[in-house]
VMD Tcl script that draws the C-alpha trace (Angstrom):
set ca {
  {30.75 8.42 21.35}
  {29.78 10.63 24.28}
  {27.77 13.11 22.20}
  {25.25 10.38 21.39}
  {25.63 8.30 24.52}
  {22.03 8.86 25.55}
  {20.89 7.21 22.31}
  {22.85 4.03 23.00}
  {20.82 1.41 24.94}
  {22.57 -0.75 27.55}
  {23.06 -3.43 24.88}
  {25.02 -3.04 21.67}
  {23.20 -2.33 18.40}
  {25.58 -2.69 15.44}
  {23.69 -0.23 13.24}
  {23.56 2.49 15.89}
  {27.24 1.94 16.66}
  {28.04 2.47 12.98}
  {25.93 5.64 12.84}
  {27.68 7.08 15.87}
  {31.13 6.27 14.46}
  {30.34 8.01 11.16}
  {28.99 11.13 12.86}
  {32.13 11.33 15.04}
  {34.21 11.89 11.88}
  {32.26 15.00 10.79}
  {33.42 18.57 11.33}
  {31.78 20.31 14.32}
  {29.08 22.37 12.50}
  {27.89 19.40 10.43}
  {28.27 17.07 13.39}
  {26.00 19.24 15.53}
  {23.37 19.36 12.77}
  {23.43 15.59 12.44}
  {23.22 15.01 16.19}
  {20.06 17.11 16.40}
  {18.55 15.23 13.46}
  {19.47 11.83 14.95}
  {18.03 12.75 18.34}
  {14.80 13.74 16.63}
  {14.82 10.59 14.47}
  {15.21 8.47 17.58}
  {11.68 9.58 18.56}
  {10.00 8.27 15.35}
  {8.29 5.40 17.16}
  {4.58 5.88 16.49}
  {2.74 4.39 13.54}
  {1.54 7.92 12.68}
  {3.86 10.85 13.28}
  {2.25 14.21 14.23}
  {2.58 17.30 12.05}
  {4.74 19.09 14.62}
  {7.21 16.20 14.54}
  {7.33 16.23 10.72}
  {7.76 20.00 10.57}
  {10.73 19.80 12.93}
  {12.14 16.87 10.94}
  {12.01 18.93 7.74}
  {13.83 21.86 9.37}
  {16.59 19.61 10.70}
  {16.93 17.75 7.39}
  {17.30 21.05 5.52}
  {20.08 22.04 7.93}
  {21.97 18.79 7.25}
  {21.40 19.14 3.50}
  {20.12 16.80 0.80}
  {23.53 15.52 -0.30}
  {24.64 14.58 3.21}
  {21.25 13.04 3.96}
  {21.72 10.83 0.93}
  {25.41 10.03 1.43}
  {25.23 8.87 5.04}
  {21.66 7.61 4.80}
  {22.57 5.28 1.93}
  {25.64 4.10 3.83}
  {23.56 3.20 6.88}
  {20.84 1.54 4.81}
  {23.52 -0.60 3.15}
  {24.67 -1.65 6.62}
  {21.26 -2.90 7.76}
  {21.55 -6.29 6.00}
  {24.71 -6.92 8.01}
  {22.80 -6.95 11.30}
  {23.14 -10.30 13.06}
  {20.36 -12.89 13.28}
  {19.83 -13.78 16.92}
  {18.24 -16.76 18.64}
  {15.66 -16.11 21.36}
  {18.22 -16.85 24.09}
  {20.82 -14.49 22.60}
  {18.22 -11.76 22.11}
  {17.13 -12.09 25.73}
  {20.75 -12.01 26.94}
  {21.41 -8.72 25.12}
  {18.08 -6.97 25.48}
  {16.66 -8.36 28.71}
  {13.21 -9.11 27.27}
  {11.69 -11.75 25.03}
  {11.05 -11.07 21.35}
  {7.39 -11.86 20.68}
  {7.79 -13.05 17.09}
  {8.40 -16.68 16.24}
  {11.82 -17.84 15.09}
  {14.88 -15.63 14.94}
  {14.86 -11.90 15.56}
  {17.00 -9.04 14.32}
  {18.20 -6.62 16.94}
  {16.51 -3.56 15.47}
  {15.51 -0.94 18.12}
  {16.71 2.68 18.21}
  {18.77 2.71 15.03}
  {15.80 1.62 12.94}
  {13.73 4.55 14.24}
  {16.46 6.84 12.94}
  {16.52 5.14 9.53}
  {12.74 5.49 9.30}
  {12.93 9.21 10.09}
  {15.68 9.75 7.52}
  {13.58 7.95 4.88}
  {10.57 10.14 5.64}
  {12.82 13.23 5.42}
  {14.12 12.57 1.90}
  {11.16 14.05 -0.03}
  {11.38 17.09 2.27}
  {14.82 17.90 0.83}
  {14.62 16.29 -2.62}
  {17.72 15.51 -4.65}
  {18.64 13.26 -7.55}
  {19.61 9.80 -6.37}
  {17.37 9.72 -3.29}
  {15.29 6.86 -4.71}
  {18.09 4.28 -4.84}
  {18.56 4.09 -1.07}
  {14.80 4.08 -0.43}
  {14.32 1.24 -2.91}
  {17.05 -0.79 -1.19}
  {15.47 -0.07 2.20}
  {12.04 -1.22 1.03}
  {13.48 -4.42 -0.44}
  {15.22 -5.29 2.81}
  {12.41 -4.33 5.18}
  {9.75 -6.20 3.15}
  {11.69 -9.48 3.11}
  {9.86 -12.21 5.01}
  {11.61 -13.84 7.96}
  {10.35 -17.47 8.11}
  {7.81 -17.78 10.89}
  {7.99 -14.10 11.84}
  {6.64 -12.13 8.87}
  {8.23 -9.07 7.20}
  {11.34 -7.61 8.82}
  {9.74 -4.21 9.36}
  {6.34 -3.11 8.09}
  {6.93 0.42 9.41}
  {10.19 0.78 7.45}
  {8.61 -0.66 4.30}
  {5.66 1.72 4.46}
  {7.94 4.70 5.14}
  {10.06 3.86 2.10}
  {6.98 3.44 -0.12}
  {5.54 6.77 1.00}
  {8.84 8.61 0.54}
  {9.26 7.20 -2.98}
  {5.76 8.33 -3.96}
  {6.46 11.85 -2.68}
  {9.80 12.35 -4.46}
  {9.42 14.85 -7.33}
  {10.03 13.75 -10.90}
  {9.92 10.16 -12.08}
  {12.75 8.57 -10.07}
  {10.60 7.64 -7.06}
  {7.58 6.27 -8.91}
  {9.88 4.33 -11.25}
  {11.41 2.64 -8.19}
  {7.90 1.91 -6.89}
  {7.14 0.24 -10.21}
  {10.14 -2.05 -9.83}
  {9.15 -2.86 -6.25}
  {5.65 -3.75 -7.41}
  {7.21 -6.50 -9.51}
  {9.61 -7.81 -6.86}
  {7.71 -7.44 -3.55}
  {4.88 -9.92 -3.94}
  {3.22 -9.91 -0.50}
  {-0.41 -8.92 -1.09}
  {-0.54 -6.42 1.79}
  {2.51 -4.57 0.45}
  {1.10 -4.69 -3.09}
  {-1.97 -2.84 -1.81}
  {0.23 -0.22 -0.13}
  {2.23 0.26 -3.35}
  {-0.99 0.62 -5.35}
  {-2.23 3.19 -2.82}
  {0.99 5.18 -3.05}
  {0.87 4.99 -6.85}
  {-2.66 6.36 -6.67}
  {-1.49 9.26 -4.50}
  {1.41 10.03 -6.83}
  {-0.83 9.81 -9.90}
  {-3.49 12.07 -8.35}
  {-0.81 14.64 -7.50}
  {0.24 14.63 -11.16}
  {-3.30 14.49 -12.56}
  {-2.83 11.20 -14.46}
  {-4.11 7.62 -14.32}
  {-2.01 5.29 -12.06}
  {-1.43 2.76 -14.86}
  {-0.41 5.52 -17.26}
  {1.97 6.88 -14.62}
  {3.53 3.42 -14.29}
  {4.09 3.13 -18.02}
  {5.50 6.60 -18.52}
  {8.01 6.40 -15.66}
  {9.76 3.19 -16.69}
  {13.45 3.86 -17.29}
  {14.55 3.45 -20.91}
  {18.20 2.54 -20.11}
  {19.04 3.75 -23.66}
  {18.33 0.22 -24.88}
  {18.14 -0.59 -28.58}
  {16.94 -4.09 -29.39}
  {17.42 -4.94 -25.74}
  {21.07 -3.82 -25.54}
  {23.26 -0.79 -24.90}
  {27.03 -0.36 -25.31}
  {29.51 1.71 -23.37}
  {33.24 2.34 -23.89}
  {36.08 2.38 -21.37}
  {39.22 3.62 -23.10}
  {39.82 1.10 -25.89}
  {37.44 -1.49 -24.45}
  {33.68 -1.69 -24.98}
  {31.04 -3.47 -22.95}
  {27.58 -4.58 -24.07}
  {24.73 -4.74 -21.56}
  {22.18 -7.15 -23.04}
  {18.75 -8.21 -21.77}
  {18.54 -12.00 -22.00}
  {15.15 -12.51 -20.35}
  {13.09 -10.71 -17.70}
  {15.23 -10.52 -14.57}
  {18.46 -11.47 -16.35}
  {21.00 -9.43 -18.29}
  {24.61 -10.00 -19.28}
  {27.72 -7.82 -19.53}
  {30.03 -8.76 -22.41}
  {33.40 -7.04 -22.77}
  {35.17 -6.60 -26.08}
  {38.91 -6.07 -26.50}
  {40.45 -3.38 -28.76}
  {40.94 -6.18 -31.30}
  {37.19 -6.84 -31.35}
  {37.22 -10.14 -29.45}
  {34.78 -10.97 -26.66}
  {36.22 -11.12 -23.16}
  {34.20 -12.55 -20.27}
  {36.15 -10.93 -17.41}
  {36.46 -7.22 -16.67}
  {39.71 -5.82 -18.16}
  {42.31 -5.05 -15.49}
  {42.74 -1.47 -16.76}
  {39.01 -0.80 -16.42}
  {39.06 -2.10 -12.83}
  {41.92 0.18 -11.84}
  {41.15 3.31 -13.89}
  {37.33 3.34 -13.91}
  {36.33 1.75 -10.62}
  {33.49 4.19 -9.94}
  {32.02 3.98 -13.45}
  {32.34 0.18 -13.34}
  {30.41 0.05 -10.05}
  {27.67 2.20 -11.58}
  {27.52 -0.09 -14.63}
  {27.04 -3.13 -12.42}
  {24.38 -1.28 -10.42}
  {22.62 -0.37 -13.67}
  {22.64 -4.04 -14.68}
  {20.97 -4.98 -11.39}
  {18.36 -2.24 -11.76}
  {17.69 -3.39 -15.31}
  {17.13 -6.95 -14.10}
  {14.69 -5.70 -11.49}
  {12.93 -3.48 -14.04}
  {12.50 -6.14 -16.71}
  {11.15 -8.62 -14.15}
  {8.75 -6.02 -12.74}
  {7.46 -4.89 -16.13}
  {7.02 -8.45 -17.37}
  {4.96 -9.26 -14.29}
  {2.93 -6.04 -14.69}
  {2.13 -6.67 -18.36}
  {1.10 -10.25 -17.60}
  {-1.27 -8.85 -14.96}
  {-3.05 -6.71 -17.59}
  {-5.30 -9.69 -18.33}
  {-6.96 -8.97 -14.98}
  {-7.78 -5.40 -16.08}
  {-9.51 -3.66 -18.98}
  {-6.33 -1.85 -20.03}
  {-6.13 -0.83 -23.70}
  {-4.39 1.84 -25.80}
  {-5.08 3.75 -29.01}
  {-2.62 2.63 -31.66}
  {-0.68 5.91 -31.63}
  {-0.34 5.92 -27.83}
  {0.80 2.29 -27.79}
  {3.45 3.03 -30.41}
  {4.80 5.92 -28.35}
  {4.59 4.34 -24.89}
  {5.65 0.79 -25.75}
  {7.11 0.27 -29.21}
  {9.36 3.34 -29.09}
  {10.58 2.57 -25.56}
  {13.88 0.74 -25.16}
  {12.81 -1.60 -22.36}
  {9.03 -1.87 -22.88}
  {9.57 -2.23 -26.61}
  {11.83 -5.24 -26.09}
  {9.06 -6.92 -24.09}
  {6.20 -5.83 -26.36}
  {7.82 -7.17 -29.54}
  {7.87 -10.66 -28.06}
  {4.16 -10.69 -27.30}
  {1.00 -11.02 -29.38}
  {-1.50 -8.15 -29.25}
  {-5.19 -7.92 -30.10}
  {-6.07 -5.05 -32.47}
  {-9.58 -3.75 -33.16}
  {-10.43 -0.90 -35.51}
  {-13.16 1.64 -34.56}
  {-16.59 0.40 -35.62}
  {-15.39 -3.19 -36.12}
  {-16.48 -5.88 -33.66}
  {-13.89 -8.41 -34.88}
  {-10.31 -7.98 -33.69}
  {-7.21 -9.65 -35.05}
  {-3.99 -10.76 -33.38}
  {-0.65 -9.35 -34.46}
  {2.97 -8.81 -33.46}
  {5.16 -5.81 -34.22}
  {8.20 -6.94 -36.20}
  {10.41 -5.37 -38.87}
  {8.75 -1.96 -38.34}
  {5.23 -3.20 -39.06}
  {2.31 -5.02 -37.47}
  {2.22 -8.59 -38.80}
  {-0.05 -11.60 -38.50}
  {1.08 -15.09 -37.51}
  {2.22 -15.76 -41.09}
  {4.42 -12.65 -41.23}
  {2.13 -10.62 -43.51}
  {1.98 -6.87 -42.77}
  {-1.24 -5.40 -41.36}
  {-2.23 -1.75 -41.67}
  {-3.78 -0.23 -38.56}
  {-5.07 3.27 -37.90}
  {-3.82 5.54 -35.06}
  {-7.24 5.10 -33.38}
  {-7.19 1.29 -33.40}
  {-7.63 -0.24 -29.93}
  {-4.78 -2.46 -28.76}
  {-5.00 -4.98 -25.90}
  {-2.85 -7.87 -24.71}
  {-4.00 -10.96 -26.64}
  {-5.09 -14.01 -24.67}
  {-5.10 -17.41 -26.43}
  {-8.41 -18.39 -24.77}
  {-10.11 -15.97 -27.19}
  {-8.59 -17.67 -30.27}
  {-9.53 -20.78 -32.24}
  {-7.30 -23.88 -32.10}
  {-6.11 -23.06 -35.64}
  {-5.11 -19.55 -34.63}
  {-3.23 -20.84 -31.59}
  {-1.39 -23.34 -33.79}
  {-0.42 -20.55 -36.19}
  {1.05 -18.48 -33.36}
  {2.87 -21.50 -31.99}
  {4.45 -21.89 -35.42}
  {5.41 -18.20 -35.34}
  {7.25 -18.73 -32.08}
  {9.12 -21.68 -33.51}
  {9.98 -19.78 -36.69}
  {11.27 -16.65 -34.96}
  {12.95 -18.38 -32.05}
  {11.58 -15.76 -29.65}
  {11.40 -16.58 -25.95}
  {8.34 -14.76 -24.66}
  {8.69 -12.74 -21.42}
  {6.00 -14.98 -19.92}
  {3.99 -17.90 -21.27}
  {1.40 -16.46 -23.62}
  {0.97 -18.47 -26.82}
  {1.40 -21.82 -25.03}
  {-0.56 -20.80 -21.93}
  {-2.66 -23.49 -20.22}
  {-6.34 -22.57 -20.74}
  {-9.40 -23.18 -18.58}
  {-13.09 -23.03 -19.53}
  {-16.16 -23.44 -17.30}
  {-18.02 -26.72 -17.71}
  {-21.32 -26.44 -19.60}
  {-23.17 -27.45 -16.42}
  {-21.51 -24.62 -14.46}
  {-21.90 -21.68 -16.84}
  {-25.05 -20.38 -15.15}
  {-23.59 -20.82 -11.66}
  {-21.36 -18.40 -9.75}
  {-18.97 -21.13 -8.66}
  {-16.97 -24.07 -9.92}
  {-16.13 -27.30 -8.11}
  {-13.27 -28.11 -10.44}
  {-10.72 -27.79 -7.64}
  {-12.77 -29.46 -4.92}
  {-10.85 -32.13 -3.05}
  {-7.39 -30.91 -4.05}
  {-4.98 -30.80 -1.13}
  {-1.87 -28.83 -0.22}
  {0.32 -28.26 2.80}
  {-0.77 -25.08 4.56}
  {2.78 -23.72 4.69}
  {3.26 -24.16 0.92}
  {-0.16 -22.73 0.18}
  {0.52 -19.66 2.28}
  {3.83 -19.05 0.47}
  {2.05 -19.39 -2.87}
  {-0.70 -16.92 -1.96}
  {1.88 -14.27 -1.03}
  {3.44 -14.40 -4.50}
  {0.18 -14.51 -6.50}
  {-1.89 -11.72 -4.98}
  {-4.14 -13.96 -2.87}
  {-4.81 -13.69 0.86}
  {-5.72 -16.23 3.52}
  {-5.86 -16.61 7.29}
  {-4.60 -19.47 9.45}
  {-6.42 -22.79 9.70}
  {-6.24 -25.15 12.67}
  {-7.75 -26.41 15.90}
  {-8.93 -23.07 17.24}
  {-12.02 -20.88 16.95}
  {-12.54 -19.88 13.33}
  {-9.79 -22.19 12.09}
  {-11.98 -25.03 10.82}
  {-13.03 -23.34 7.57}
  {-12.37 -20.24 5.54}
  {-11.10 -19.17 2.13}
  {-8.22 -17.83 0.11}
  {-9.37 -14.60 -1.53}
  {-8.27 -12.68 -4.61}
  {-9.39 -9.10 -5.28}
  {-9.70 -7.88 -8.88}
  {-10.46 -4.18 -8.27}
  {-9.99 -3.10 -11.89}
  {-12.86 -5.42 -12.86}
  {-15.01 -4.89 -9.77}
  {-14.67 -8.60 -8.94}
  {-13.40 -10.79 -6.14}
  {-12.78 -14.53 -5.87}
  {-12.95 -16.94 -2.94}
  {-11.53 -20.46 -2.86}
  {-13.05 -22.35 0.08}
  {-10.51 -24.17 2.27}
  {-10.66 -26.45 5.30}
  {-8.15 -28.57 7.24}
  {-7.95 -32.28 6.56}
  {-6.66 -35.01 8.86}
  {-6.44 -34.76 12.64}
  {-5.66 -31.36 14.10}
  {-4.82 -31.04 17.80}
  {-6.44 -28.33 19.91}
  {-4.87 -24.91 19.19}
  {-2.47 -26.43 16.64}
  {-1.97 -25.11 13.10}
  {-3.33 -27.55 10.52}
  {-0.65 -29.19 8.40}
  {-2.81 -29.72 5.29}
  {-5.73 -27.95 3.65}
  {-8.37 -29.17 1.23}
  {-10.03 -27.01 -1.43}
  {-13.77 -26.62 -1.94}
  {-15.77 -24.41 -4.31}
  {-14.31 -21.38 -6.05}
  {-16.83 -18.51 -6.15}
  {-16.86 -15.26 -8.13}
  {-18.45 -12.09 -6.71}
  {-19.10 -8.60 -7.95}
  {-18.60 -5.64 -5.62}
  {-20.87 -6.00 -2.61}
  {-20.49 -9.79 -2.66}
  {-23.11 -10.30 -5.36}
  {-22.48 -13.70 -6.99}
  {-21.77 -13.49 -10.72}
  {-22.46 -16.30 -13.20}
  {-19.38 -17.83 -14.79}
  {-20.85 -17.21 -18.26}
  {-20.79 -13.45 -17.55}
  {-17.05 -13.40 -16.84}
  {-14.53 -12.48 -19.54}
  {-13.05 -15.76 -20.76}
  {-9.51 -14.61 -20.03}
  {-10.41 -13.71 -16.42}
  {-11.95 -17.11 -15.69}
  {-8.99 -18.89 -17.28}
  {-6.42 -16.82 -15.37}
  {-8.15 -17.17 -11.99}
  {-8.44 -20.96 -12.35}
  {-4.81 -21.09 -13.46}
  {-3.72 -19.20 -10.33}
  {-5.98 -21.19 -7.99}
  {-4.78 -24.46 -9.49}
  {-1.20 -23.46 -8.71}
  {-2.17 -22.79 -5.09}
  {-3.47 -26.31 -4.52}
  {-1.30 -28.14 -7.01}
}
mol new
graphics top color blue
foreach p $ca { graphics top sphere $p radius 0.5 }
foreach p [lrange $ca 0 end-1] q [lrange $ca 1 end] { graphics top cylinder $p $q radius 0.2 }
display resetview
């Protein structure tokens, strides 16, 4: 297309070609507005964009309009995953220069700058539905390419920032889902930062913002029904990250396939239903992971607030009713464990428990219970047939040895070995960080670290290569040493001073790293 010829490099970029083809179909006034916006977006190359650039971007985005920005922007974002994977030789043949990253490369220049600019522009012209495309963009850009890292850190960060700046709850709700599905520690920190910005702008606590922006999906007992002419369909949560769609005929019989009449007469509504099912899967997985992570915080709720935020919520309520909670009344040091079932708090034997609106509720951890109490809750699980969102009652527990309680470290993992590649993958999904180990300066020893900011703690698991490592080579295997706990400022903290649940959870995570 001649109007955008100066944006087209001497090699073909599929995404840019698609953008140019779509713009060529627009009527002249809208086409001109888009061309100006695309030319400006093409210049979004710096890590930090100046205010003058952003002001101009906002003006051009307002001229195009929120609906068009969303319609074409979402179409182009959906096309990004179709970009080809190229070998080094093919990349060089097309581009004329070597890609510096290891492994395969995606041909991303030019068009990606435009996508980044359009993502940044969305909060400048807010509209309902903006978050869906940004969430998809973040998911794609944050995906790790083996040997080369994330596809695009700049795109991921732009999507995170745009989601946090969208008005209402749509953007922060999407950020909450991404927190549960994008597990790289560096991106988790960026999401937490953006959540903090969004919470500060609204004058609330970040964790409270997370809880109050979770979509309800109109669920009742983990399910919602919808009708299409004489047919009905039931969307049912099976477990975190998995839901099912079950169709029912006019005669009341279950039907596994989508009725032909629904496909032909309600194609758009059917597509939205399937998209809702995918979002629900992402949401349940994210919220399950978030709730499990509460053991690494001091999060608690007054009884009345917990009932409103969790028990009365369609999605969070489904998760909460499958978990055991610790309840303490004001002025009482002793807490008791309970579940919410049949419209009442009940103990492990099913007997109702009265609690006051000011009772303090926390997620129960079995390390704080006696063996008899854990057995009673195991029997409750068997009796009810509940599948918990994550392992709680039957969780593997860890306690410091008597000889280590006054120390700030444990040697319980010393000598365990793992392949460096596997260990690095595991750290990315569990909130830990580590550098590279090998036959180079600084590669002979180090640690995997885990920050626990809500508790003012950090953890270091000492690591070193084992076996022969050639000069400048990456070590194949690593061996664990001591695991040390620090307070802020790297002040060692005795194991006996740690909350029992925190010690147990950290050792559980570290054990999985060097399994």
